C-alpha positions as CSV (number, residue, x, y, z in Angstrom):
1,M,119.7,121.1,113.2
2,A,116.1,120.4,112.3
3,A,115.0,123.9,113.1
4,V,117.5,125.3,110.7
5,N,115.8,123.3,107.9
6,V,112.2,124.4,108.6
7,G,110.7,125.4,105.3
8,N,113.4,123.5,103.3
9,K,112.7,120.6,101.0
10,L,114.7,117.6,102.1
11,C,113.1,114.8,100.1
12,T,112.6,113.7,96.6
13,D,108.9,112.6,96.9
14,P,106.8,115.3,98.6
15,I,103.8,113.0,99.2
16,L,105.8,110.2,100.9
17,G,108.9,112.0,101.9
18,C,108.7,112.0,105.7
19,A,111.1,109.2,106.4
20,E,113.5,110.5,103.7
21,T,113.3,113.9,105.4
22,V,113.9,112.6,108.9
23,N,116.8,110.5,107.6
24,A,118.4,113.5,106.0
25,I,118.1,115.5,109.2
26,F,119.7,112.7,111.3
27,K,122.5,112.3,108.6
28,M,123.2,116.1,108.9
29,A,123.0,116.1,112.7
30,L,124.7,112.8,113.6
31,G,126.5,111.7,110.5
32,A,124.3,108.8,109.7
33,P,120.6,108.3,108.8
34,I,118.3,106.3,111.1
35,G,117.7,103.8,108.3
36,G,114.8,102.4,106.3
37,G,115.2,104.8,103.4
38,S,111.9,106.5,102.6
39,S,109.7,104.0,104.3
40,T,108.2,104.4,107.8
41,M,107.5,100.7,107.9
42,L,111.2,100.0,107.3
43,M,112.3,102.7,109.6
44,L,110.6,101.2,112.6
45,P,112.9,98.1,112.9
46,F,115.9,100.4,112.8
47,L,114.5,102.4,115.7
48,K,113.6,99.3,117.7
49,D,116.5,97.0,116.9
50,T,119.5,99.3,117.4
51,T,121.6,100.5,120.3
52,R,121.3,104.0,119.0
53,F,117.7,104.6,120.2
54,S,115.6,103.9,123.2
55,E,111.8,103.9,123.2
56,T,110.0,106.4,125.5
57,T,106.4,107.6,126.0
58,P,104.5,110.6,124.7
59,A,104.4,112.0,128.2
60,L,108.2,111.9,128.5
61,A,108.9,113.1,124.9
62,L,111.7,115.7,124.5
63,P,112.9,117.8,121.5
64,G,114.9,115.7,119.2
65,D,112.9,112.5,119.8
66,V,111.5,110.7,116.8
67,I,107.7,110.1,116.6
68,I,106.6,107.5,114.3
69,S,103.3,106.0,113.2
70,P,104.4,103.5,110.6
71,T,102.7,102.5,107.4
72,G,101.3,98.9,107.4
73,F,100.0,99.1,111.0
74,G,96.8,101.2,110.6
75,N,93.2,100.4,110.1
76,G,93.1,101.3,106.4
77,K,91.4,104.7,106.8
78,L,94.6,106.6,106.0
79,D,96.8,105.7,103.0
80,H,100.1,105.8,104.9
81,G,101.8,106.6,108.2
82,H,104.1,109.4,109.2
83,V,107.3,110.2,111.0
84,G,108.6,113.4,112.5
85,I,110.9,115.0,115.1
86,I,109.6,116.4,118.3
87,A,110.6,120.1,118.5
88,K,110.2,122.7,121.3
89,Y,106.6,123.6,120.3
90,G,105.4,120.8,118.0
91,I,106.5,118.1,115.6
92,L,108.7,118.8,112.6
93,S,107.7,116.7,109.6
94,N,107.5,116.7,105.9
95,S,104.4,118.3,104.5
96,S,102.8,116.4,101.6
97,A,101.3,119.7,100.4
98,D,104.7,121.1,99.4
99,G,107.4,118.6,100.3
100,R,109.0,120.9,102.8
101,L,109.7,120.6,106.5
102,H,107.0,122.2,108.7
103,E,105.8,122.2,112.2
104,V,102.2,121.1,111.7
105,Y,101.3,118.8,114.6
106,D,101.9,118.6,118.3
107,I,101.7,115.2,120.1
108,D,98.0,115.5,120.8
109,T,97.0,116.4,117.3
110,W,99.4,113.7,115.9
111,T,97.9,111.1,118.2
112,K,94.3,112.1,117.4
113,Y,94.9,111.9,113.7
114,Y,97.3,109.0,113.2
115,H,96.1,106.8,116.0
116,G,92.5,108.1,116.5
117,V,91.6,108.2,112.7
118,G,94.2,105.9,111.1
119,G,94.6,103.3,113.9
120,F,98.4,103.6,113.7
121,P,100.5,103.1,116.8
122,V,102.3,106.2,118.1
123,R,105.9,105.3,119.1
124,I,108.6,107.7,120.3
125,F,112.3,107.0,120.2
126,R,115.2,108.9,121.7
127,V,118.8,109.0,120.5
128,L,121.1,107.5,123.1
């Protein structure tokens, strides 16, 4: 479902629309959003505290998994975290440049930027 929406705008706030975009994709694909609205900080507890998801590692990530580096857990060098969906060749996420879904990162570049620069954790969750 996410691949069908590449290039589409699925959020109301292009700068901070990643969680809103991921929630919209999950609602289309599974009938319900993950939760947390448009906040990565609020989305994390829904991923951790539900029976719908299980945490995995970057080495075991598969297409469809959610990758999240939530706001509020960084070192202050980046303004906010990010969330996306692992795809076959990279990570699908909202682009702050145009508010549309793009495949910008892969797991290595995501980790280097969000963890290496921003100090955010990199957590991956799989739908059960």
